[in-house]
C-alpha positions in Angstrom: -36.5 -167.6 -155.5 -35.1 -164.6 -157.3 -34.0 -161.4 -155.6 -35.8 -158.4 -156.9 -33.3 -155.6 -157.5 -34.7 -152.1 -158.1 -33.6 -148.5 -158.3 -35.4 -145.2 -158.0 -33.0 -143.8 -160.6 -34.3 -146.1 -163.5 -36.6 -148.9 -164.2 -35.9 -152.3 -165.7 -35.0 -152.0 -169.4 -35.2 -148.2 -169.3 -32.5 -145.4 -169.7 -30.0 -144.7 -167.0 -30.1 -141.0 -166.3 -26.8 -139.1 -167.3 -26.2 -138.2 -163.6 -25.1 -141.8 -163.1 -22.8 -141.9 -166.1 -19.5 -140.4 -167.3 -21.6 -137.6 -168.9 -22.9 -136.5 -165.5 -21.8 -136.9 -161.9 -20.6 -140.5 -162.4 -22.1 -141.6 -159.1 -23.6 -145.0 -158.3 -27.4 -145.1 -158.4 -29.5 -146.1 -155.4 -30.2 -149.8 -155.3 -32.7 -151.7 -153.2 -33.6 -155.4 -152.8 -36.4 -157.2 -151.1 -35.3 -160.7 -150.4 -32.9 -162.3 -148.0 -32.6 -166.0 -148.7 -32.1 -168.2 -145.7 -28.4 -168.7 -144.7 -27.4 -165.4 -146.4 -24.2 -164.1 -144.8 -23.5 -161.3 -147.3 -24.5 -159.7 -150.5 -22.3 -158.9 -153.5 -23.1 -156.6 -156.5 -21.6 -156.6 -160.0 -22.3 -154.1 -162.8 -21.2 -154.9 -166.3 -21.6 -154.0 -169.9 -21.7 -157.0 -172.2 -22.0 -154.7 -175.3 -18.5 -153.1 -174.9 -16.3 -153.4 -178.1 -13.6 -155.5 -176.3 -16.1 -157.8 -174.5 -17.6 -157.6 -171.1 -16.6 -154.3 -169.3 -16.8 -154.3 -165.5 -18.3 -151.1 -164.1 -18.6 -152.0 -160.4 -18.0 -154.8 -157.9 -18.8 -154.6 -154.3 -18.8 -157.5 -151.8 -19.4 -158.3 -148.2 -22.5 -156.2 -147.8 -24.0 -157.4 -144.6 -27.5 -159.0 -144.7 -29.0 -156.3 -142.5 -28.5 -153.8 -145.4 -31.3 -153.8 -148.0 -30.3 -150.6 -149.9 -27.3 -148.8 -151.1 -27.6 -145.1 -151.3 -26.5 -143.2 -154.4 -22.9 -142.1 -154.5 -21.1 -144.9 -152.8 -17.5 -143.7 -152.1 -14.9 -144.8 -154.7 -12.5 -146.6 -152.4 -11.5 -150.2 -151.9 -12.8 -150.6 -148.3 -15.9 -148.9 -147.1 -16.7 -147.9 -143.5 -19.4 -150.6 -143.2 -16.8 -153.4 -144.0 -17.8 -153.9 -147.6 -15.0 -154.0 -150.2 -15.0 -152.8 -153.8 -13.0 -154.2 -156.7 -11.2 -152.5 -159.5 -13.4 -151.6 -162.5 -12.1 -151.9 -166.1 -11.5 -148.1 -165.8 -8.7 -149.2 -163.3 -10.1 -147.6 -160.2 -12.1 -149.0 -157.2 -15.8 -148.3 -156.8 -18.4 -147.4 -159.3 -17.6 -146.3 -162.8 -20.7 -145.3 -164.7 -21.8 -146.1 -168.3 -19.5 -144.4 -170.8 -20.0 -146.3 -174.1 -17.9 -145.2 -177.1 -19.8 -143.7 -180.1 -23.5 -143.3 -180.2 -24.7 -147.0 -179.8 -26.9 -147.9 -176.9 -25.4 -150.4 -174.4 -27.0 -152.6 -171.8 -25.8 -152.4 -168.2 -26.6 -155.3 -165.9 -26.6 -154.7 -162.2 -26.5 -158.1 -160.6 -27.0 -158.9 -156.9 -25.9 -162.2 -155.3 -26.9 -163.6 -151.9 -23.8 -165.4 -150.6 -23.5 -168.0 -147.9 -20.3 -166.5 -146.5 -18.2 -163.4 -146.3 -16.0 -163.4 -149.4 -12.3 -163.5 -148.8 -11.4 -160.5 -151.1 -9.0 -157.7 -150.4 -9.9 -154.2 -151.4 -9.4 -153.4 -155.1 -9.8 -157.1 -156.1 -10.1 -158.1 -159.7 -13.1 -159.5 -161.6 -11.5 -163.0 -161.9 -11.1 -163.1 -158.1 -14.6 -162.0 -157.5 -16.2 -164.6 -159.8 -14.0 -167.3 -158.4 -15.0 -166.3 -154.8 -18.7 -166.5 -155.8 -18.4 -170.1 -157.2 -20.4 -172.5 -155.2 -21.4 -169.8 -152.6 -24.4 -168.1 -154.3 -27.7 -168.8 -152.7 -29.8 -166.7 -155.0 -29.4 -163.7 -157.3 -31.3 -161.0 -159.1 -30.6 -158.3 -161.7 -31.7 -154.9 -163.0 -30.8 -153.9 -166.5 -30.6 -150.3 -167.7 -29.7 -148.7 -171.0 -27.4 -145.9 -171.9 -26.5 -144.1 -175.2 -24.3 -141.0 -175.3 -25.6 -138.0 -177.1 
């Protein structure tokens, strides 16, 4: 089973609107998923750019989304701990929450939004780092899905 991750902001393999990038409002896009695998205790989301000059660039990490939530509204607050109990990690920009696409130069980059159904609540403190996030996921992912968008600066 694969979780189907979608957004009203952009379709799979299509351009991410500037509103969700450093050239616009730099807010997180709406995300929606349809599947809750059996034994899911929480969801986690990772957004990264594998085309960044220095290697994979992390744009967003959020964990401990409760299984009753099937959608994240646009513009999730940029803070370590959210009111619903979810926690956000530090991006490679050095701040918690979503940091939108902002590729250097004029080359188009791919942005992978990945969702993970997890069999537990991840033991992560607000403003966790990518290495902590990936280690916490190890052996605890029940299923996953992804949505890939493109962005090129004008």
